[in-house]
VODRENKE-582475 format. One line per 10 residues: number of its first residue (from 1); for each residue x, y, z of N, C-alpha, C, CB. Coordinates in nm, 3 decimals. Glycine has a CB too. Example, Ala and Ser with C-alpha at 12.3 -4.5 7.8 and 13.67 -1.06 7.14 Angstrom:
BEGIN
1) 1.319:-0.569:0.780:1.230:-0.450:0.780:1.320:-0.330:0.780:1.131:-0.447:0.905  1.285:-0.225:0.708:1.367:-0.106:0.714:1.290:0.003:0.787:1.408:-0.060:0.572
//
This chain:
BEGIN
1) -1.504:-0.169:3.073:-1.387:-0.206:2.994:-1.287:-0.092:2.993:-1.427:-0.244:2.849  -1.162:-0.119:3.017:-1.059:-0.016:3.023:-1.041:0.050:2.887:-0.926:-0.075:3.071  -1.014:0.182:2.889:-0.994:0.257:2.766:-0.845:0.280:2.745:-1.070:0.392:2.770  -0.801:0.276:2.621:-0.662:0.303:2.588:-0.656:0.395:2.469:-0.584:0.172:2.561  -0.540:0.454:2.446:-0.520:0.540:2.330:-0.428:0.471:2.232:-0.463:0.676:2.371  -0.462:0.479:2.107:-0.377:0.426:2.001:-0.334:0.544:1.917:-0.451:0.317:1.916  -0.202:0.566:1.910:-0.150:0.681:1.839:-0.081:0.636:1.712:-0.053:0.761:1.927  -0.122:0.695:1.599:-0.058:0.665:1.472:-0.008:0.795:1.415:-0.156:0.593:1.374  0.118:0.796:1.365:0.174:0.921:1.317:0.253:0.899:1.190:0.262:0.984:1.424  0.256:1.003:1.110:0.331:0.997:0.984:0.475:0.963:1.011:0.320:1.129:0.909
11) 0.531:0.877:0.925:0.670:0.832:0.933:0.696:0.747:1.056:0.762:0.951:0.933  0.592:0.707:1.127:0.609:0.624:1.244:0.560:0.484:1.215:0.534:0.683:1.365  0.642:0.385:1.243:0.602:0.247:1.220:0.565:0.178:1.350:0.713:0.170:1.150  0.567:0.255:1.461:0.534:0.200:1.591:0.395:0.248:1.633:0.639:0.241:1.696  0.309:0.158:1.679:0.180:0.194:1.736:0.199:0.200:1.886:0.067:0.093:1.695  0.178:0.318:1.947:0.201:0.336:2.089:0.069:0.325:2.164:0.268:0.471:2.116  0.061:0.233:2.257:-0.060:0.213:2.336:-0.036:0.266:2.475:-0.102:0.063:2.339  -0.131:0.343:2.528:-0.113:0.400:2.660:-0.242:0.393:2.738:-0.064:0.544:2.651  -0.229:0.386:2.871:-0.345:0.375:2.957:-0.416:0.508:2.975:-0.306:0.318:3.090  -0.532:0.504:3.038:-0.610:0.625:3.060:-0.532:0.721:3.149:-0.746:0.592:3.123
21) -0.533:0.852:3.114:-0.463:0.956:3.187:-0.317:0.920:3.212:-0.533:0.983:3.318  -0.238:0.893:3.107:-0.100:0.850:3.124:-0.010:0.966:3.162:-0.049:0.785:2.995  0.101:0.936:3.230:0.201:1.037:3.259:0.294:1.055:3.139:0.282:0.999:3.384  0.321:0.947:3.068:0.411:0.949:2.953:0.359:0.854:2.846:0.556:0.911:2.995  0.396:0.879:2.721:0.379:0.777:2.619:0.488:0.792:2.514:0.239:0.786:2.554  0.520:0.681:2.451:0.634:0.674:2.360:0.600:0.733:2.223:0.681:0.529:2.345  0.702:0.790:2.160:0.687:0.843:2.025:0.816:0.816:1.947:0.654:0.995:2.027  0.803:0.766:1.827:0.917:0.742:1.741:0.889:0.797:1.602:0.951:0.592:1.734  0.991:0.846:1.535:0.972:0.899:1.400:1.103:0.893:1.323:0.918:1.043:1.404  1.091:0.894:1.191:1.206:0.905:1.101:1.215:1.051:1.060:1.192:0.810:0.976
31) 1.331:1.115:1.082:1.346:1.257:1.060:1.411:1.285:0.924:1.430:1.320:1.173  1.346:1.373:0.847:1.399:1.417:0.719:1.410:1.569:0.720:1.310:1.369:0.602  1.507:1.622:0.644:1.521:1.767:0.635:1.426:1.822:0.528:1.668:1.806:0.604  1.436:1.954:0.500:1.342:2.017:0.406:1.358:1.962:0.264:1.363:2.168:0.405  1.471:1.899:0.234:1.493:1.839:0.102:1.452:1.693:0.097:1.638:1.853:0.063  1.400:1.642:0.208:1.357:1.504:0.213:1.467:1.405:0.248:1.298:1.466:0.083  1.587:1.455:0.281:1.699:1.366:0.315:1.692:1.328:0.462:1.834:1.434:0.282  1.727:1.203:0.491:1.726:1.154:0.629:1.835:1.223:0.710:1.744:1.000:0.632  1.799:1.271:0.830:1.892:1.341:0.919:1.956:1.238:1.012:1.820:1.454:1.001  2.085:1.212:0.994:2.155:1.104:1.064:2.248:1.159:1.171:2.234:1.018:0.965
41) 2.238:1.105:1.293:2.331:1.134:1.403:2.348:1.284:1.427:2.466:1.071:1.375  2.235:1.355:1.434:2.239:1.499:1.461:2.136:1.535:1.568:2.212:1.579:1.332  2.165:1.643:1.640:2.072:1.691:1.740:1.960:1.770:1.673:2.144:1.778:1.845  1.836:1.734:1.701:1.720:1.803:1.643:1.628:1.848:1.757:1.643:1.711:1.543  1.549:1.951:1.730:1.451:1.999:1.827:1.312:1.954:1.782:1.457:2.154:1.842  1.232:1.910:1.878:1.097:1.861:1.848:0.997:1.932:1.939:1.088:1.706:1.867  0.891:1.985:1.880:0.783:2.045:1.957:0.656:1.963:1.937:0.761:2.194:1.916  0.600:1.916:2.047:0.480:1.833:2.044:0.364:1.914:2.101:0.500:1.702:2.125  0.254:1.922:2.026:0.135:1.992:2.074:0.015:1.898:2.068:0.108:2.120:1.991  -0.066:1.898:2.173:-0.192:1.823:2.175:-0.304:1.923:2.150:-0.211:1.746:2.311
51) -0.382:1.899:2.043:-0.489:1.989:2.003:-0.625:1.926:2.034:-0.478:2.025:1.853  -0.720:2.009:2.070:-0.853:1.959:2.108:-0.956:1.982:1.997:-0.900:2.027:2.237  -1.037:1.882:1.970:-1.156:1.884:1.884:-1.128:1.875:1.735:-1.232:2.009:1.910  -1.021:1.939:1.683:-0.997:1.938:1.539:-0.849:1.960:1.510:-1.082:2.045:1.468  -0.811:1.943:1.382:-0.671:1.953:1.342:-0.612:2.090:1.373:-0.657:1.924:1.195  -0.695:2.193:1.367:-0.648:2.328:1.396:-0.703:2.378:1.528:-0.689:2.423:1.283  -0.732:2.286:1.620:-0.799:2.320:1.745:-0.710:2.386:1.849:-0.859:2.199:1.803  -0.770:2.408:1.965:-0.701:2.470:2.078:-0.584:2.382:2.124:-0.799:2.495:2.194  -0.470:2.445:2.152:-0.355:2.373:2.207:-0.375:2.358:2.357:-0.221:2.448:2.175  -0.397:2.234:2.401:-0.418:2.209:2.545:-0.290:2.166:2.614:-0.526:2.104:2.565
61) -0.190:2.126:2.535:-0.062:2.088:2.593:0.046:2.103:2.487:-0.065:1.943:2.649  0.163:2.150:2.529:0.276:2.165:2.437:0.405:2.146:2.514:0.273:2.304:2.366  0.500:2.074:2.454:0.631:2.056:2.514:0.737:2.048:2.407:0.633:1.930:2.601  0.864:2.067:2.446:0.975:2.061:2.353:1.079:1.961:2.399:1.038:2.199:2.336  1.147:1.902:2.300:1.255:1.807:2.326:1.376:1.842:2.241:1.208:1.662:2.297  1.493:1.813:2.293:1.616:1.814:2.215:1.667:1.671:2.214:1.723:1.915:2.274  1.680:1.612:2.095:1.710:1.469:2.088:1.807:1.442:1.974:1.581:1.387:2.070  1.889:1.339:1.989:1.987:1.300:1.888:1.928:1.191:1.799:2.118:1.251:1.955  1.933:1.211:1.668:1.885:1.107:1.576:1.982:0.990:1.574:1.867:1.165:1.434  1.932:0.873:1.543:2.016:0.753:1.536:2.091:0.750:1.404:1.930:0.625:1.553
71) 2.173:0.648:1.384:2.247:0.635:1.259:2.156:0.596:1.142:2.358:0.533:1.273  2.027:0.571:1.173:1.929:0.546:1.067:1.832:0.662:1.052:1.852:0.417:1.095  1.852:0.768:1.134:1.769:0.886:1.123:1.645:0.887:1.212:1.727:0.903:0.985  1.635:0.792:1.302:1.517:0.783:1.388:1.538:0.857:1.520:1.481:0.637:1.415  1.427:0.903:1.578:1.428:0.954:1.714:1.329:0.874:1.796:1.394:1.106:1.717  1.352:0.871:1.927:1.261:0.805:2.019:1.256:0.890:2.145:1.307:0.658:2.051  1.136:0.925:2.188:1.123:1.009:2.307:0.994:0.976:2.381:1.127:1.158:2.268  0.986:1.024:2.504:0.867:1.007:2.586:0.792:1.139:2.591:0.904:0.958:2.728  0.672:1.141:2.537:0.589:1.260:2.546:0.538:1.268:2.689:0.471:1.257:2.442  0.557:1.384:2.749:0.528:1.402:2.891:0.654:1.427:2.970:0.455:1.282:2.946
81) 0.771:1.398:2.908:0.898:1.417:2.977:0.977:1.534:2.921:0.980:1.290:2.969  0.918:1.607:2.825:0.988:1.719:2.764:0.979:1.846:2.848:0.935:1.745:2.627  1.029:1.955:2.792:1.021:2.084:2.858:0.885:2.147:2.830:1.137:2.178:2.811  0.800:2.162:2.933:0.663:2.210:2.911:0.661:2.354:2.859:0.583:2.202:3.041  0.572:2.379:2.765:0.549:2.513:2.713:0.409:2.562:2.749:0.568:2.515:2.560  0.311:2.470:2.741:0.171:2.505:2.766:0.099:2.386:2.828:0.101:2.550:2.636  0.017:2.409:2.930:-0.074:2.308:2.981:-0.008:2.198:3.063:-0.145:2.246:2.869  -0.090:2.096:3.095:-0.049:1.984:3.178:-0.105:1.856:3.117:-0.097:2.001:3.326  -0.017:1.766:3.073:-0.060:1.643:3.008:-0.151:1.560:3.099:0.061:1.560:2.966  -0.121:1.559:3.229:-0.196:1.475:3.322:-0.340:1.522:3.339:-0.126:1.474:3.457
91) -0.366:1.648:3.307:-0.500:1.703:3.330:-0.595:1.678:3.213:-0.491:1.851:3.356  -0.544:1.621:3.102:-0.628:1.599:2.984:-0.725:1.483:3.008:-0.541:1.572:2.859  -0.852:1.507:2.984:-0.953:1.401:2.991:-0.970:1.346:2.849:-1.091:1.454:3.049  -0.905:1.235:2.817:-0.900:1.183:2.681:-1.037:1.142:2.628:-0.805:1.066:2.674  -1.130:1.115:2.718:-1.263:1.070:2.676:-1.360:1.185:2.651:-1.320:0.978:2.779  -1.318:1.309:2.677:-1.411:1.421:2.670:-1.422:1.482:2.530:-1.368:1.528:2.766  -1.328:1.449:2.440:-1.327:1.514:2.309:-1.237:1.436:2.215:-1.280:1.662:2.320  -1.233:1.478:2.088:-1.132:1.427:1.995:-1.002:1.504:2.021:-1.179:1.443:1.846  -0.889:1.433:2.011:-0.760:1.497:2.031:-0.667:1.465:1.914:-0.696:1.453:2.165  -0.579:1.560:1.885:-0.487:1.549:1.772:-0.347:1.586:1.819:-0.533:1.641:1.655
101) -0.247:1.521:1.763:-0.109:1.551:1.798:-0.039:1.618:1.681:-0.035:1.425:1.841  0.012:1.738:1.705:0.087:1.813:1.604:0.234:1.805:1.639:0.039:1.960:1.595  0.317:1.772:1.540:0.461:1.763:1.561:0.531:1.866:1.473:0.513:1.619:1.529  0.622:1.940:1.533:0.703:2.038:1.460:0.850:2.011:1.491:0.664:2.184:1.498  0.934:2.024:1.389:1.074:1.986:1.404:1.166:2.092:1.346:1.100:1.851:1.338  1.275:2.119:1.416:1.385:2.198:1.362:1.503:2.102:1.349:1.421:2.323:1.453  1.533:2.062:1.226:1.638:1.962:1.201:1.777:2.015:1.232:1.633:1.915:1.058  1.790:2.146:1.258:1.921:2.204:1.292:1.941:2.212:1.443:1.934:2.343:1.231  1.839:2.177:1.520:1.850:2.181:1.665:1.808:2.314:1.726:1.991:2.153:1.705  1.758:2.407:1.644:1.717:2.538:1.693:1.569:2.543:1.729:1.748:2.643:1.591
111) 1.510:2.661:1.714:1.369:2.679:1.750:1.287:2.735:1.633:1.358:2.773:1.870  1.340:2.720:1.511:1.263:2.758:1.392:1.195:2.630:1.342:1.356:2.823:1.279  1.077:2.603:1.394:1.014:2.474:1.373:0.940:2.467:1.240:0.919:2.445:1.486  0.947:2.349:1.178:0.876:2.318:1.054:0.766:2.217:1.086:0.972:2.263:0.944  0.649:2.240:1.032:0.534:2.152:1.056:0.564:2.012:1.003:0.406:2.208:0.991  0.559:1.912:1.090:0.588:1.774:1.053:0.461:1.692:1.041:0.682:1.710:1.154  0.346:1.757:1.066:0.220:1.687:1.048:0.135:1.680:1.174:0.245:1.549:0.999  0.006:1.662:1.155:-0.091:1.650:1.264:-0.171:1.523:1.243:-0.184:1.775:1.271  -0.187:1.445:1.349:-0.254:1.316:1.339:-0.353:1.298:1.453:-0.152:1.202:1.339  -0.468:1.241:1.421:-0.568:1.218:1.525:-0.524:1.105:1.618:-0.704:1.186:1.461
121) -0.554:1.123:1.746:-0.527:1.022:1.848:-0.658:0.949:1.872:-0.469:1.085:1.981  -0.658:0.820:1.841:-0.781:0.741:1.848:-0.793:0.666:1.980:-0.788:0.643:1.732  -0.911:0.666:2.038:-0.938:0.593:2.161:-1.003:0.461:2.126:-1.028:0.674:2.258  -0.940:0.352:2.170:-0.992:0.218:2.143:-1.014:0.143:2.273:-0.896:0.139:2.051  -1.093:0.038:2.266:-1.114:-0.047:2.382:-1.004:-0.150:2.392:-1.251:-0.116:2.375  -0.951:-0.168:2.511:-0.853:-0.272:2.536:-0.925:-0.405:2.554:-0.767:-0.239:2.660  -0.867:-0.512:2.498:-0.930:-0.644:2.507:-0.889:-0.711:2.638:-0.890:-0.732:2.385  -0.981:-0.742:2.728:-0.947:-0.812:2.851:-0.880:-0.945:2.822:-1.072:-0.834:2.937  -0.796:-0.991:2.914:-0.718:-1.113:2.892:-0.807:-1.233:2.866:-0.630:-1.141:3.012  -0.923:-1.240:2.934:-1.010:-1.356:2.918:-1.084:-1.357:2.784:-1.110:-1.362:3.030
131) -1.069:-1.250:2.706:-1.132:-1.246:2.574:-1.031:-1.270:2.462:-1.201:-1.114:2.554  -0.901:-1.271:2.496:-0.799:-1.280:2.392:-0.809:-1.408:2.312:-0.662:-1.270:2.454  -0.834:-1.521:2.380:-0.840:-1.648:2.309:-0.956:-1.648:2.210:-0.855:-1.764:2.407  -1.070:-1.593:2.253:-1.186:-1.587:2.165:-1.157:-1.499:2.044:-1.309:-1.535:2.240  -1.084:-1.389:2.064:-1.055:-1.298:1.956:-0.961:-1.359:1.851:-0.994:-1.172:2.010  -0.884:-1.463:1.890:-0.788:-1.523:1.797:-0.859:-1.580:1.674:-0.709:-1.633:1.866  -0.982:-1.625:1.690:-1.053:-1.688:1.578:-1.175:-1.607:1.536:-1.095:-1.829:1.614  -1.186:-1.486:1.590:-1.303:-1.404:1.562:-1.262:-1.281:1.482:-1.374:-1.364:1.692  -1.337:-1.249:1.378:-1.315:-1.128:1.302:-1.425:-1.030:1.336:-1.310:-1.157:1.149  -1.390:-0.920:1.403:-1.490:-0.821:1.440:-1.514:-0.725:1.325:-1.448:-0.746:1.565
141) -1.633:-0.669:1.319:-1.667:-0.576:1.212:-1.574:-0.456:1.213:-1.812:-0.531:1.226  -1.536:-0.406:1.331:-1.448:-0.290:1.340:-1.311:-0.317:1.280:-1.434:-0.248:1.483  -1.271:-0.444:1.272:-1.141:-0.478:1.216:-1.142:-0.475:1.064:-1.097:-0.614:1.264  -1.258:-0.475:1.002:-1.267:-0.484:0.858:-1.219:-0.357:0.789:-1.410:-0.512:0.817  -1.242:-0.241:0.852:-1.205:-0.115:0.790:-1.155:-0.021:0.899:-1.324:-0.052:0.713  -1.025:0.000:0.905:-0.966:0.083:1.009:-0.917:0.211:0.943:-0.849:0.009:1.082  -0.968:0.326:0.988:-0.947:0.452:0.919:-0.872:0.552:1.005:-1.079:0.510:0.874  -0.772:0.616:0.947:-0.699:0.725:1.010:-0.674:0.829:0.904:-0.565:0.676:1.076  -0.685:0.957:0.937:-0.654:1.059:0.838:-0.557:1.162:0.894:-0.782:1.128:0.791  -0.486:1.227:0.801:-0.376:1.315:0.837:-0.387:1.446:0.758:-0.240:1.248:0.811
151) -0.374:1.558:0.827:-0.380:1.689:0.763:-0.254:1.710:0.680:-0.395:1.802:0.869  -0.271:1.749:0.552:-0.156:1.768:0.462:-0.152:1.908:0.403:-0.160:1.664:0.350  -0.225:2.003:0.462:-0.216:2.141:0.419:-0.342:2.193:0.352:-0.102:2.157:0.325  -0.341:2.322:0.316:-0.453:2.385:0.246:-0.430:2.379:0.095:-0.472:2.532:0.294  -0.537:2.354:0.021:-0.527:2.340:-0.124:-0.488:2.472:-0.191:-0.660:2.289:-0.182  -0.391:2.463:-0.283:-0.349:2.580:-0.360:-0.393:2.564:-0.506:-0.196:2.601:-0.351  -0.343:2.461:-0.574:-0.386:2.433:-0.711:-0.343:2.293:-0.750:-0.328:2.538:-0.810  -0.363:2.256:-0.878:-0.323:2.123:-0.924:-0.288:2.131:-1.073:-0.437:2.020:-0.899  -0.223:2.026:-1.120:-0.202:2.008:-1.263:-0.235:1.864:-1.297:-0.055:2.044:-1.305  -0.258:1.837:-1.426:-0.300:1.704:-1.471:-0.201:1.648:-1.571:-0.440:1.710:-1.532
161) -0.173:1.520:-1.558:-0.098:1.448:-1.662:-0.177:1.324:-1.700:0.046:1.410:-1.615  -0.176:1.288:-1.827:-0.255:1.175:-1.873:-0.174:1.075:-1.954:-0.369:1.223:-1.955  -0.238:0.973:-2.009:-0.170:0.868:-2.086:-0.088:0.922:-2.202:-0.271:0.769:-2.139  -0.132:1.033:-2.260:-0.058:1.088:-2.373:0.077:1.145:-2.330:-0.141:1.198:-2.442  0.093:1.170:-2.198:0.218:1.227:-2.149:0.326:1.121:-2.129:0.194:1.300:-2.020  0.287:1.009:-2.069:0.389:0.907:-2.041:0.332:0.765:-2.041:0.454:0.935:-1.906  0.225:0.744:-2.114:0.163:0.611:-2.128:0.123:0.552:-1.993:0.259:0.516:-2.198  0.080:0.638:-1.903:0.035:0.592:-1.773:-0.108:0.635:-1.749:0.125:0.645:-1.662  -0.156:0.626:-1.625:-0.294:0.663:-1.593:-0.310:0.815:-1.585:-0.337:0.600:-1.460  -0.433:0.862:-1.581:-0.460:1.003:-1.556:-0.427:1.034:-1.410:-0.607:1.039:-1.589
171) -0.342:1.132:-1.390:-0.303:1.172:-1.255:-0.322:1.321:-1.236:-0.156:1.132:-1.227  -0.360:1.359:-1.113:-0.358:1.500:-1.076:-0.249:1.518:-0.971:-0.497:1.547:-1.022  -0.179:1.630:-0.979:-0.067:1.661:-0.890:-0.111:1.780:-0.806:0.066:1.692:-0.970  -0.141:1.755:-0.678:-0.205:1.852:-0.592:-0.102:1.927:-0.509:-0.307:1.784:-0.501  -0.105:2.059:-0.521:-0.014:2.144:-0.444:-0.088:2.198:-0.323:0.042:2.260:-0.531  -0.026:2.184:-0.204:-0.086:2.235:-0.081:0.011:2.331:-0.013:-0.123:2.118:0.015  -0.036:2.393:0.095:0.048:2.485:0.171:0.162:2.413:0.241:-0.036:2.560:0.273  0.158:2.279:0.245:0.265:2.201:0.307:0.344:2.126:0.200:0.208:2.101:0.410  0.357:2.188:0.082:0.433:2.125:-0.027:0.576:2.097:0.016:0.433:2.215:-0.151  0.634:2.182:0.102:0.770:2.159:0.147:0.786:2.031:0.226:0.816:2.273:0.230
181) 0.678:1.985:0.288:0.682:1.861:0.366:0.648:1.740:0.280:0.585:1.869:0.483  0.543:1.751:0.197:0.493:1.635:0.124:0.520:1.638:-0.027:0.346:1.623:0.146  0.563:1.753:-0.080:0.573:1.765:-0.224:0.434:1.775:-0.284:0.651:1.646:-0.285  0.425:1.771:-0.416:0.293:1.766:-0.480:0.238:1.625:-0.465:0.301:1.808:-0.631  0.116:1.614:-0.417:0.057:1.483:-0.387:-0.011:1.429:-0.512:-0.045:1.494:-0.269  0.029:1.310:-0.554:-0.026:1.252:-0.676:-0.146:1.163:-0.645:0.082:1.171:-0.751  -0.253:1.185:-0.723:-0.377:1.108:-0.706:-0.435:1.079:-0.844:-0.480:1.185:-0.617  -0.528:0.985:-0.851:-0.586:0.946:-0.979:-0.703:1.039:-1.014:-0.634:0.799:-0.975  -0.703:1.087:-1.139:-0.812:1.172:-1.185:-0.771:1.261:-1.300:-0.864:1.257:-1.072  -0.871:1.323:-1.365:-0.845:1.415:-1.475:-0.860:1.560:-1.432:-0.938:1.386:-1.591
191) -0.942:1.582:-1.329:-0.964:1.718:-1.280:-0.974:1.712:-1.129:-1.090:1.782:-1.342  -0.977:1.829:-1.066:-0.980:1.836:-0.920:-1.083:1.940:-0.877:-0.839:1.870:-0.863  -1.177:1.900:-0.791:-1.286:1.988:-0.749:-1.258:2.060:-0.618:-1.412:1.909:-0.736  -1.137:2.044:-0.562:-1.104:2.118:-0.442:-1.102:2.268:-0.473:-0.969:2.071:-0.384  -1.133:2.350:-0.372:-1.130:2.495:-0.387:-1.011:2.552:-0.310:-1.262:2.558:-0.337  -0.958:2.664:-0.358:-0.844:2.728:-0.293:-0.874:2.751:-0.145:-0.808:2.861:-0.363  -0.782:2.710:-0.058:-0.798:2.727:0.086:-0.861:2.610:0.157:-0.880:2.846:0.111  -0.913:2.510:0.082:-0.970:2.391:0.147:-0.865:2.322:0.233:-1.026:2.293:0.041  -0.905:2.280:0.354:-0.819:2.192:0.433:-0.821:2.054:0.368:-0.866:2.186:0.582  -0.702:1.997:0.345:-0.693:1.866:0.282:-0.633:1.764:0.378:-0.609:1.873:0.154
201) -0.679:1.640:0.365:-0.636:1.532:0.452:-0.610:1.407:0.366:-0.743:1.502:0.562  -0.508:1.330:0.405:-0.490:1.199:0.345:-0.547:1.098:0.443:-0.338:1.169:0.312  -0.640:1.019:0.394:-0.706:0.917:0.476:-0.658:0.780:0.430:-0.861:0.928:0.466  -0.629:0.692:0.526:-0.594:0.555:0.489:-0.700:0.459:0.542:-0.454:0.517:0.543  -0.729:0.357:0.462:-0.832:0.261:0.496:-0.776:0.121:0.477:-0.959:0.282:0.410  -0.794:0.037:0.578:-0.745:-0.101:0.570:-0.861:-0.194:0.541:-0.674:-0.143:0.700  -0.850:-0.265:0.428:-0.953:-0.361:0.389:-0.903:-0.502:0.419:-0.989:-0.345:0.239  -0.980:-0.576:0.498:-0.942:-0.712:0.535:-0.992:-0.810:0.431:-0.997:-0.747:0.674  -0.899:-0.890:0.377:-0.935:-0.990:0.278:-0.960:-1.126:0.340:-0.826:-1.002:0.173  -0.887:-1.154:0.448:-0.899:-1.282:0.517:-0.849:-1.263:0.659:-0.820:-1.396:0.443
211) -0.842:-1.372:0.734:-0.803:-1.362:0.874:-0.668:-1.294:0.891:-0.799:-1.499:0.937  -0.573:-1.322:0.803:-0.436:-1.276:0.823:-0.385:-1.187:0.711:-0.345:-1.395:0.837  -0.474:-1.134:0.628:-0.427:-1.053:0.517:-0.519:-0.934:0.493:-0.415:-1.137:0.390  -0.472:-0.840:0.416:-0.548:-0.722:0.385:-0.460:-0.622:0.313:-0.609:-0.660:0.511  -0.513:-0.504:0.285:-0.433:-0.405:0.215:-0.484:-0.265:0.251:-0.437:-0.427:0.062  -0.393:-0.166:0.237:-0.426:-0.027:0.263:-0.461:0.043:0.132:-0.310:0.045:0.334  -0.558:0.132:0.138:-0.583:0.226:0.029:-0.582:0.366:0.088:-0.717:0.195:-0.043  -0.544:0.464:0.004:-0.528:0.601:0.050:-0.609:0.695:-0.037:-0.381:0.642:0.050  -0.667:0.798:0.023:-0.736:0.898:-0.055:-0.709:1.036:0.005:-0.888:0.869:-0.060  -0.718:1.138:-0.079:-0.704:1.276:-0.034:-0.842:1.339:-0.040:-0.599:1.357:-0.120
221) -0.880:1.411:0.065:-1.016:1.462:0.076:-1.018:1.599:0.143:-1.103:1.365:0.154  -1.130:1.670:0.124:-1.150:1.796:0.195:-1.262:1.779:0.297:-1.181:1.912:0.097  -1.302:1.888:0.360:-1.408:1.879:0.461:-1.547:1.863:0.401:-1.405:2.003:0.548  -1.557:1.877:0.268:-1.686:1.865:0.201:-1.704:1.728:0.135:-1.701:1.974:0.096  -1.618:1.635:0.169:-1.627:1.496:0.122:-1.593:1.477:-0.026:-1.764:1.443:0.147  -1.529:1.577:-0.089:-1.468:1.553:-0.221:-1.341:1.474:-0.197:-1.440:1.688:-0.298  -1.314:1.371:-0.278:-1.193:1.293:-0.255:-1.143:1.230:-0.385:-1.219:1.184:-0.150  -1.014:1.193:-0.384:-0.949:1.125:-0.495:-0.853:1.021:-0.438:-0.873:1.227:-0.588  -0.842:0.909:-0.506:-0.753:0.802:-0.459:-0.608:0.841:-0.483:-0.785:0.669:-0.529  -0.528:0.828:-0.380:-0.387:0.867:-0.385:-0.302:0.751:-0.434:-0.339:0.913:-0.245
231) -0.196:0.781:-0.509:-0.105:0.676:-0.555:-0.022:0.624:-0.438:-0.013:0.729:-0.668  0.023:0.501:-0.448:0.099:0.441:-0.339:0.239:0.500:-0.328:0.109:0.290:-0.358  0.291:0.556:-0.439:0.425:0.614:-0.439:0.416:0.761:-0.474:0.518:0.539:-0.539  0.481:0.846:-0.392:0.480:0.990:-0.414:0.612:1.032:-0.479:0.458:1.066:-0.280  0.604:1.071:-0.606:0.724:1.093:-0.686:0.804:1.215:-0.643:0.685:1.108:-0.830  0.736:1.323:-0.600:0.808:1.445:-0.563:0.908:1.422:-0.450:0.710:1.553:-0.523  0.868:1.342:-0.351:0.955:1.313:-0.237:1.017:1.174:-0.244:0.878:1.327:-0.107  0.978:1.099:-0.349:1.031:0.964:-0.369:1.012:0.877:-0.243:1.181:0.970:-0.407  0.887:0.878:-0.192:0.854:0.796:-0.075:0.722:0.725:-0.098:0.846:0.884:0.053  0.701:0.616:-0.029:0.572:0.547:-0.029:0.474:0.625:0.056:0.586:0.401:0.023
241) 0.351:0.635:0.012:0.249:0.706:0.088:0.234:0.647:0.228:0.114:0.703:0.013  0.253:0.518:0.241:0.237:0.452:0.372:0.332:0.506:0.476:0.258:0.303:0.358  0.447:0.563:0.435:0.544:0.614:0.533:0.493:0.740:0.600:0.678:0.641:0.466  0.387:0.803:0.547:0.328:0.918:0.615:0.252:0.879:0.740:0.236:0.993:0.522  0.226:0.749:0.756:0.151:0.701:0.871:0.236:0.612:0.961:0.028:0.624:0.825
//
């Protein structure tokens, strides 16, 4: 069965599918500046790095692009067609390890890049044409829970707000080393067991309710499996958590 890559990235609403050992693959994103404002009709610089084995792994490929944002703040580019900095995209054996894509952006068009996030690149099986009809009425177990997680920085500290503050639920406000990108991340809880320096990730899980419906849930976790459910709306940046994916 042919293997393909499915790439999911923060602020990207497009799922890019590519064949084994591709020369190029598409990437789209919504660009915001350090204040969270959408960057419209401006030239921005983008650095794409492919990391091996883990979120902070070895850089096996890196390239840069200079691209103009649209009037809605989006960019669209072909990874593999940029200016190479390190490695060769064609030489990557996608089946040999886990791979992650790190994106860095300079919204001014220069080379002072800001971390825009790192996302795992998942390898999935492509469905042969003669199986498509059967799949239309079949629910596979793998479709019931689809999981992707995203690195959101190292834990610094947190604060708590409860019902006595604003007649709402107990929330913890988690500060990470990437606060400039995500703001303080709000999750449900009274206390937080993360330790200073822990790598933190936001994981999303899709629960299927029926053939054509389902819903996403989000949690923030460390490498030791401590986790808290994340709110759907992030107040510091005034964005839906889903837009990170």
